[in-house]
N, C-alpha and C positions, 0 to 999 in steps of 0.2 A: 504493500500500500504506500509506503514512504517514497518508493521510486516513482510511482505513478503521480503522487502529489507533487513531487519535485518537477516533473514534466509539465503538469498543469500550471504551476507557479511560473515556470519559465515562459510558457506559451502566453500567459496573460500580461507579461511585461510590456510596457509602452515605451518606445524610443522617443525621448522628449528633449526639446530645447526650452530653457528657462529664461523668461523675461520678467522675473519677479521685481516688484510685487504686483505687476499688472496682468500678465497672461502667460500661458505656456502653449507650446506647439507640439502636437504628437505627429510623428511621421508614420502615417497609415495609408493604406490603399482604399479607394482610388485617388484620394487627395488628402493633404494634411488637414488636421483639425486644430483650430485655435480656440482655446478656452480662456475666457475672461474671469479673473478672480473677483468675487463679490464679497458680501458681508460674512463675518464669522458667525457661525450658528452653534458652536459648542467648543468646549475645551476640557482638558484633563491634566494629569500631572506632568506629562511630557508631550502633549499633543494638542492640536487645535483642529477644528473642523470648519471648513468654509463652503459656502455655496458657490458654484461656478456655472457659467453659461457658455454654450458653444456658439461661436459665430457661424451663422448659416447664410450662404449666398442667396441673393434674390433670384427667383425664378419668374421671368417676365416682369410683370408689375406687382406680383404678389409676394410678400415677404413671409417666409416660413417662420413658425414660432421657434425660438431658440430651445435647444436641448439643455436641460438642467441636471446637474449632478451634485453630490456632496463629496468633498475630498478631505480626507483625514491626513494631516501632516504630522509625522512622528519623528522626533529628533533622535539621531543615532547617539544616544548617551552611553557613557561607559557602564558596563554591567557590573564590574567589580573593581577592586583596588588595583588589579593588574592592568586595567585599561582595556580589557576586552569589550568589544561593542555588543550591544543587545542583539540577540538573534531574532531579527524581525521576520525572518522566513517562517518561523513557527506560527506567527499570527497570519501571515499570508497563506500558509498551507490550510489553516482552519477556514479562513474566509473563502478561498478558492474552492475548497472541498464542498462547502455547504452552499455555494452559489449554483451548483449543478441542479438541473431541472428536477431531479427526483427528490430534492429536499425542499422544494417550494411547497407552501408559501411561508415557511417558518423562519427564514433567515433573510437579512438584508443582502441583496444581490450585489456582487462586486462587478465593476466595469473595467478592471485592469489596475495596474500599479506602475509606479515609476519612482526614480530616486535621483538625488544628487549627493554630494559629499556630506552634507549636513543632515539630510532628512530622507525619509521614505514617505511616499504619497500614495494613499489608497483611495481610488475612485469608486464611489458607491452610488446606488440609486438614491435619488432625493425624495424624501417623504415629507411633504410640507406640513403635515399635522403635528410634527415634532415627536417628542418622546412621552412616555407614560408619566414620568415625574412631573413635567410641566402641566399635563392634563389633571393629574391627581391634586395638585396644589390649588387649582382654580375651580374644582368641581366638588359637589357633595359626595358623601360616601357612595361607593358603587353598590348596585344591587347584587344579590347573589347570582342572578342569571348572567349579568355582564362580567362579573368577576370569574365565574366558571368558564366563560368563553375565553377570557384572557389566559387563565391558568391552564386550560386544556391545550391551548396553542403553545404555551411555554414548555409544558411537559412534553408535548410532541417533539418540539425542537430539541430539548435536552435528551429525549430518547434517541433521536438520530445521532446526536453527538456521542452519547455513551456507547451506542452500538458500534460506532466507528473508532472507539478508543480515545475520544476527546472529552475533557471536562471544561466547562466555560470558566468557572471559578470567580466570576465577577458579575453575576446576574443581579440586577437592580432596576428600578423603574427607568432610570436614566439611560440604560442600555437596551430598553425595549421601545422600539419605534412604532408609531401608529400608522397603519396603512389606510384604515377606514374605521368609522364608528357607526356607519349605517350601510345596510340594514342591521348588521350586528358588528361587534368589534372584530377587527383583524389586526393583529400585531406581529412584529418581526423582531427576532433577536439580533442584536448588533454588538460590536466591540469585542473582538476576541483577543484583546491586548495581552491578557495573562492566561489565555487558554493553554492547556497542557495536554499533549497527546499521551495516552496511557501506555505503559509497558505491561503486557500480559494482563490487561484489564484493570490494572491498579494505577491510579493517578498519584504518583509519589514525587516529591522533590528530594534533592540530595542535601538540602539545607533547610533550616527552620524559618525561612523567610516568610513573613506575613504577607498574604495576598488578599485581594478583595477590597470591599468598602465597608466601613463600620456600619453596623445596623443590619447588614445583610450577610456578614460573615458567620459561618457556622461556629458554634462554641468550641469545637475541638481545634479549629484553626487558631483560636485565641488562647488555647491552653486550658480551657475549662472542660473537665472530665468528671463524670461520676465514677465512683469506685467500682471498676468492673473486673477486679481480680487480676487475671493473667492477661488481660487485653493489652495489645501493643498500641498504646495511645499515639505514639509518635507516628506510626505507620497509618493508623486509622484516620489521622488528621487530614490525609491527602486523598481519600477515596472520592469517588464521583458523587457520593451522597451530599457533598457540600452544595451542589446545585439544587438538590431537593429541598434542603433547608432554605435556601435563598428564595425559592418559589413560594414556600410556605409563608415567609415574611412578607413577600410582595402581596400575596393573596390577603393576608390579614390587614396589611396597611391600607389596601384599597377598600376593604369592608368597614373598617373603624376610623379611617382617616386620621391616624396618629402613629407615632413611632411605636413599634412593638417593644423594643428594648431601648429606652431612652438613655440609660447610662450603663457602663460595664457592670456595675453592681446589680442591676436589674437582671441581666443575663445570668450572672453567677448565681443569683438567688433562684432563678428558674431551673438552671441545670442541676442544682443541688437540692431541689425539691422544696424550697422554702417559699416559692411564689408560683402561682398558676397563671396561665394565659388569661388576659382580660378581653373578653369578647363583647363587652358592652358597647352599644351604639347609641349615639344621641339622636335616635329616631324611634318612632313607635314600633316599627317592625324590627324585631331582634333576629339573630341568626338561628337557623335551623340546627337540629341535632346532627344531621348529616354533614353540614358545613363545619361545625365545630370538631366533629370526629375526624374529618379529612385534614383540616389544618393542624390539629393536634398530632396526627400521625406524621405529617411532613416536618413538624417541629419537634420531633422526638430528640431529646438531648443526646442520647446515645445514637451515633450514626448507624450502627448495625440495626437498630430498630426502625429506621426510616424505610419506607417502601422504595423499591427501585422505580424508575420512571414507568416501566411496563406495568408494575403492580398499581402504581398511583392512577394510571389511566383507567384501570378497571373499577375504581371506586364509584359507588352509586351517585355521589354528589355531582359527578361530571356528566351524568346521563343527560341532563338538560342541555349541556353544550353539544354533546354528540348528536342528540336528536335534532337540534337546530341546524346542524351542518350536514345533515344527510342529504344526498342528492335527490333531485326530483325523480319520479319513476322512469323517465326517459333516459336519465343520466346515471341511474343506479349501477353500482358495481355488480357484476354477475354474481349470483349466489348459488349455492348448492343446497339440496335438501338434507336435513339431518337424518341419519339412519333411524329407522323406526325404533330400534332397540334403545337409542338414546332419547328420541323424542318422547318415548313413553316413560322415561325414568323420572325420578324426583327432581332432577336437575334440568329438565327440558326448558322450564320457564326462565331459567337464569341465563340461558345462552341464546335467546332469541335476538337480543340486541347487545352487542359487545362494545363497551366504551373503549376509546383509544384508537378508532379507525383513522387512517390517514385522511387528511383534508382533501376534498375532491379537486380543488383548483386554487390558483393563487388569489383569485378575486371573489370567491364564493358567490357566483352569480345566482345560484339557485336557493340561497338560504331562506328559510321560512321560520322566523323566531317563534319559539314555544310550540311548534308542531309536535305531535306525539305519534310515533309509528305504532302500528297495531301490535299489541302484546301477544296476539294469538298467532302471528306469523312465525312459524318455526323454520326460519331460514338462517343461513350463516355465510358471511363473506369469507371465502377461502383465502383471501389475501391478508386477512388480519392476523393469521397465525405466524406469518413469517417473522414478526417482531420477536417471537420467542425463539425461533430457529437461530437468529443472529444475536441473541442476548449475550452481551459480553460478560465474561466471568470475572467479577471483581472479588477474588477469593479472600481478600482481607475481611470482607463482611461475613465470612463463614466462621463457625467454630473451628478451633485448631484441628479437631478430629476429622473435619470434613475437607480441610484445605488441600490435602494431598490426594484426594480422590480423583480418579481419571474418569471422564464422562464418555467413554467409548460405547458402553451399553448400559442403559438404565431401564429397569422394569418396575412395574407395580404389581404386588401380589397381596393376597388376603390371608394366607395361612402360614403360621409359624409356631414352632414349639421348641423352646429351649435353644440348643445350638444346632439343631438339625431341622430340615424342612422337607416336606413331601407335598406333592400336588398331583393333578391328573397327568397322565403320560404325555398328553399333547403339550401342556404347559411346560413340563419338565424338559421336553425335547427343545422347546424354544429357548429356555434358559441355558441348557447345556450347550447348545449351538452358539449362543451369545458369549458364554464364558470362554469357550475354546477359541472363537474368532477374535476375541479381544485380549487373549492371552491372560485371562484372569482378572481383567478390569471390569467387573460387573457390580453395580450397586442395585440392591433390591429394596424398594420402598414398600413397607407393609402397612396396610390399613384395614380397619374394620368398618364396613359400610353400614350394616344394619344395626349392630349392637350399640356402638358409641358415636357413629358419625364423626369419627376422628381418625387421623393417622396415629398409630400407636407405637411407631418406632422405625428405625432405619438399620438395616444390616447389610453386610458385604459378603458375597459368596467367597468361600475359601477352598472349594474343591469342585471338581466336575461331578456329574451324576454317578451315583452308585446304583446301577440298575438291578443289582441282585438283592438289594435290601429295601424294605419299606417299613416305616414306623408302624407298629402293631395296630394303633388306633385308626389307621387309614385303610387297613386291609379290607374291611367290609365294604368300602366304596370302590374297590377294584382300582385303586390308584397304585402307581408303581414308581420306585426310585426314591433316592434321598441324597442330599448333599449337606455339607457342614457350612456354617456361616459364623461371622463375628458381628455381634451387635455393636453398633456405633452410637445409638441413642434410643432411650426408652421414653423420651419426652412425648406426651400426647399433644397433638396439634388439631385444633378444630377445623373442619372443612370450611367454615366461614372465612378463615384467613387465607385460603388458597383456592377458593372456588373459581377464580378467574384464570387459573393455570390450565392451558390446553394440554392435550397429549402430545401431538406433533402436527406439523402443517399438512401432512398427507392424510390425516383423518379429521377433516373439519367437523365441528360439532361435538367432538368428544372432549370431556374434561377429566383431569387427573383424579378428581373425586368421584368419578362415575364410570370408570373404564373397566374392562374385563380382566380376569386373572391373567397374569403373564403378559400384559400389554407393554410394549416398549414405548418410552416417551423420549422427547427430544432433549439434548443436553441443556438447552436454555430453560426448558421447563423444569428439569431436574435441579438446575442451579437455583431457580426461584424457590422451589420447595425446600431445598437445603438452607437457603438464606432465611426463610421464614422460620424454619426449625431453629436455626441459630439464634434468631431474635427472641423466640419463645424461651429458649434456654437462658438467655441473658436476662430476661425479665425475672427469672426465678432465682437469680444470684442473691 
C-alpha cells in the first residue's frame, strides 16, 4: 500500500512558479493555470489556509465564472533538535489516499500539491459554508437527528481511515467542513496534519509527544488512566480509539453547546470515576436514553472499552441517520434475500436494516429526512459486510491472551465439555479440515443460544480429530470424534453486545449470534468478538 500511495502523491504534484504574495502559475496541459491569492480563511500552529481563484479566459463575450479552491500553506519547520524537516509526505499520503472516489463523500477532496523551499501547499476543494466550529458557535444546540447525521458521517470516514491503517488523531469541529445543511447535513473530514499510518493495525508513536487539540484529546493521550492492572498504558495511548473519543466529544458538544471537559481536572475526575457526563440541555427537550448510551460508550475512559468504528455504526441511535440517507427505490443498492432459516430465527428482525451502510453519493440527492423503511422487509445489502472483511486488527485492544492468536480459521460452535469437544461428524470434518489447513491456527468460539443467550467462552483447538474416540455422553446421538482444546476465556458475553457482528461477507444475512454449529466466520468478525470479550473482561477488573 505504501508504494502505491507514494505513486499517487507523486502523480498529484503540480509544477509551479511562485509570484507571491499575488499569484502562482501551474504548468499543466493544455495550458497553464494562474491562481490569484485571496483572503485567509483559516490558520493553525504552523499553517494558514487561503482562498484562491483561477483566472479563466473569456470565451467570446461571455466570461466564465472563476474556479475557487482552498490552499493550505504548511511551513517546513524542523521536526527535532537535529534539524530534520517535518515529513509532510505523511499528510499528503493521507489526503491523496482519501481523495479517491471510493471514499467520497466523507473527506475533503485534494486538487494537487506543490512546494517551494519554505513551504508545502495543499490545494483542496473550497467549501464556502466553513467548518463545524464556526456553525456551532452561532447556532443553538443541535437536534438529535442533525447530530446523528453529522456523527454517522464522521464515523464512516474514521472507519475508512482505520480500515486502511490510518488514524486522524486531531478530529474536532474545526477540522470538519460543511458541504451542505439542506436537505440534511453533509460534512467532510479535513486536516490530516498529524494523521498517522498504523503499523500492523496499531497506531503507535516512538515518543510520548502530545498530539491533538485540548478538549478533544483522549484521556490516555494526556496520561490519564484508570487502574487497569497489567494494561500497557503507554502503548494503548496511541491506538485508533482516540478518534472514537474525539467523535464522542464532538457529538456531545453539538447537543449541549458547551465544552464537555472545561478544565484538565474535569477530565481527570471523569476518568477516575468521580464525575459523570453532564447531558443537561437548556431546552425543554432532553436527550434520549439511546443518545446518552451511545455517547457514553464513545467516551469510555478506558480505550479498550470504546467501540470500534464498525461497532459504533451498528448502534441503534444512528438508525435515524441511516434511514434518512437510504437511496430512493430506483437508486437502491441491490439486495439479496435472507435465507429462510435465518429469516425465521429470533434475530431476523434485527438484520432487516443495518446501520453503517456507505453513503450513496457525494451530494445525497435522494435524501428524505425522517423517512422510515419498512421493518417487515427482510432484505440485506450484501455490500455492507465487506467492512468486517477488511476490519483492521488493532491487537493492543485485545486481552494479552488473545493478542497472539492467528485468524486463519475461526469457527463458532455450541458444544463443549471440559478440555475435550465432540460434535456431529459433519461439523467435526469441517473443523478438522480447518485445523490441518491452517497448521493448527484455529480459534473456536463457543456459545449457548437457547439457554443463556450469551457467549460462554473462547477456546483454541490443540489437536486434530481423534476419530476413534467419542465422549460417552455423545454416543447416543451417533456423533463421532473428539479433539482437545485450551480454554482462553470463560467470560460470559451477552448477545446484545455483539448482535451487529456478521458471519462473513459470503453469507449475507447471517449473524454470529445466530449461525449454525461449525460455521466459519471472517477474521474481522472474529476480531470484533474478541475485542468485545476483552472489554467485558476489563470491566470486571
